[in-house]
C-alpha positions in Angstrom: -126.9 73.5 -115.8 -123.9 74.9 -117.7 -121.8 72.6 -119.9 -120.4 72.4 -123.4 -123.5 70.7 -124.5 -126.3 72.4 -122.5 -126.0 76.2 -122.6 -122.3 76.7 -123.4 -120.8 79.8 -121.9 -120.2 81.5 -125.3 -123.9 81.1 -126.2 -125.2 83.0 -123.2 -123.4 86.2 -122.3 -126.3 88.3 -121.1 -129.9 87.9 -120.1 -131.0 86.1 -123.3 -129.6 83.0 -124.8 -129.2 83.4 -128.6 -131.2 80.3 -129.4 -134.2 81.7 -127.4 -134.1 84.9 -129.5 -133.8 83.0 -132.8 -136.8 80.8 -131.9 -138.9 83.7 -130.6 -138.3 85.6 -133.8 -139.1 82.5 -135.8 -135.9 82.8 -137.9 -134.8 80.2 -140.4 -131.5 78.3 -140.5 -129.4 80.9 -142.4 -130.7 84.0 -140.7 -130.5 82.3 -137.3 -126.9 81.4 -137.9 -126.1 85.0 -138.9 -127.5 86.1 -135.5 -125.7 83.3 -133.6 -122.3 84.0 -135.0 -122.5 87.7 -134.7 -123.8 87.5 -131.1 -121.0 85.2 -130.0 -118.0 86.5 -132.0 -116.5 88.3 -129.0 -116.9 85.4 -126.6 -115.6 82.2 -128.2 -112.0 83.2 -128.9 -112.0 83.5 -132.7 -113.9 86.7 -133.5 -112.9 87.0 -137.1 -113.7 83.4 -137.8 -117.2 83.7 -136.4 -117.8 87.0 -138.3 -116.7 85.3 -141.5 -119.2 82.4 -140.8 -121.9 85.0 -140.2 -121.0 86.7 -143.5 -121.1 83.3 -145.3 -124.6 82.6 -144.0 -125.8 86.2 -144.8 -124.5 85.9 -148.4 -126.3 82.6 -148.8 -129.5 84.1 -147.4 -129.3 87.0 -149.9 -128.7 84.6 -152.8 -131.8 82.6 -151.7 -133.9 85.7 -151.7 -132.6 86.9 -155.0 -133.2 83.4 -156.6 -136.7 83.4 -155.3 -137.4 86.9 -156.6 -138.8 87.8 -153.2 -136.9 91.1 -153.0 -136.0 93.8 -155.5 -132.5 93.6 -156.8 -131.3 97.2 -156.4 -128.3 96.6 -158.7 -130.4 96.7 -161.8 
């Protein structure tokens, strides 16, 4: 079943639907959205917009890690 609600075309352009990979890899909200927007940026019609969304989520994820002191900050 292919529709705008169930399995939109821009979410599945290959053998693996992005949500299946995100769930299999047990990703969180921000890192899952990074993968989602990068994976579909060529297929939805607004590639730069989707890449900017991915960047926004990636920057937020980095900030979360830095705030939680879970990674070394190489800028110091």
